[in-house]
N, C-alpha and C positions, 0 to 999 in steps of 0.2 A: 693274702686273702684265703688261700687254702688252709693255712695254719690256723687262722681265726675261725674258719668254719669247723675245722677238725676239733679245735679246742672247745668251741661251743657245743658241739655234739658230744664230746667226751664229758663235759660238765653235766649236760642234761642226762646222759646215760648213767653217770654216777649218782645223780640226784634220784632218778627213777629207781635205780637198783637199791640204794641205801634206804630210801624212805618208802618206796612202793608206789606203783603207778596209781592205784586207787586212792591213796592218801593225797598225792599231789593233785589229782583231778578234783577230788572233793574240796580241797582248799582253794583251788582256782575257781571252782564253781561258786564258792561263797564270797568271792571278792566283788565289791561294788564296781560295776563297769564305769559309772560316772566318775568315781574317784580315780580309777586307773586312767581314764581319758584326761581328767584334770591334771594328774601328775605328768602325763606325757606332754600336755600343752605347756605347763610350767617349765618342764625340762627343755623343750624346744625353744621357748621364749628365753630361757637363761643362756642357751648356746648362741642364739641370735644376738642378744645384748652383749655377751662376752666378745663375740667376733667383731661386733660393731665398735666396741670400746678399743679393742686392740687395733682395728683398722684406723681409727682416728689417731691413735698413738703413733702408728707406723707411717701415717700419711706424709709427714715431712721427710722421711727417709726414702720412701719409694711410693710414688703415686700410681704406678702401673698395676698394682695388685688389686683385683676386683673384690667386691664384698663377698661374692659367692665363694671365692678362693679362700678368704679368711674364715668363712663358715666351715669349709672343708678342713682347713688346717686346724682350727679350734676343735672341731669334732674329733678328728684323728688324735690330737694331743690328749683330749679328755679320755678317749677310749684306751689309749696306751697307759694313761695314769691309773686306770682301773686295775691293771695287771701288775704294776710295779708298786713297791712300798713307798709310803710318804708322799704320794702324788709326784714322785720324781719324773714320771712320764710326761709331765707338763713341759719339761725341758725339751721335749721333741719339737716344741714350737720353734726353737732356735734352728733345728735341722730343717724343718719345712720352710721356714722363712729364707734360709740360705739357698734352698732349692729354687725359690722364687726370686732370687736376685738380691737379697739383702745380705751383706757380709756378716760373717759369724759374730764379730765384735759388736757390730751395730744391733744385730738380732738379740744378742745376749743382754745388751744395755736396755733394749725395749722390754725384754722379758723381766729384767730386774726392776725397771721402773713400774711396769704393770703390777708386779708383786708388791712393790713398796706402796703403791696407791691402794691396793686391796688391803694390805696389812694395816695401813693407816686408818682406813675406814672401819675395819673390824675393831681396832684398838679404841677408836673414839666411841663407837657404839657400845663396846664392852665396858669402857669407863663410865659412860652414861648410865648403863644398866647397873653397874657396881655401886655407883653413888645413889641410885634410886633404892637399891636394896639395903645399903649400909650408909645412911645419911650422916652418921656420926664420924665417918672417916675424914681425915684431913685431906680435903680436895686439892689444895694448893701444893702440898708436899708430893702427892701422887702425880699431879700434872708436871711438876718440876722434875721429878725422877724420870718420868716418861720422856720428856723433852730432852733431858740430859743424856739418856740412853740413846735416843735417836741421833742426837748431835754427835756423840762419840762415834757411832757407826758411820755416819756421813763423813766425819773428819777423817776416819781411817781410810775411806775410799779415795780421798784426795791427797793424803800425805804420801810423799814419794817413798819413804822407807817401808811403809805398809804395802804399797803397791809393788815394790821391789820384792818383798817377801812372798807376796802372792804369786808373782811371776816366777820366782825361783823355786818355791816349794809346792805350790798347788798346780799351776799351769804347766810349768817346766817346758818341755819341747813344744807344747801347744800355744805358748804365749804369743807367737807371731800370728796365729789364727784369730786372736782377739784384738787385733789392731782396730782402732776406731771406737772401742768400747767407751773410753773416757771422753773422747770428743763428743760422741752422741749423748752420753750422760750429762755432760756439762751443757750442751746445747739445750736439752730439755729443761734443765734446772734454770738456765738464764732466760729462756724464752717462753716458758709455759707455767 
């Protein structure tokens, strides 16, 4: 907490020093308060929906974690991802879920499933927009290549040689901490 406060103060000090206090204040005075309030409402709404989605996803694994705890975990993970590149801070969800009683392997599977759902939705919406903008594109070939690519990635997750390579070269000594990953992943694929 002290590091966050200190970092926030340092960033504000740098901002005021490099741009100037008068310039910052004049820009802040020009902002539309209604738009700022609307942005805050949409941001909070996004956090609440994201936490609810993740709670529904994690419900079969652990029913004891309350919604307010998911909101806290989701908010912390989002805040951490702001400071790390490529939103890698979202992986902190696994750490916080482990602290709340979900094993690392199961938490990692939940995280991966959540990201797969999000990516699938984004790809479908992007393809829809792409075909609206470029109607002459071969729709079936694009859909076939997309499904083929997703199929190859899913097959690699279930093939024992691929999993062995991941355990040996990626996870190494941490492989034992990810026990339950495949079981949880298969459970969700079969039952949901």
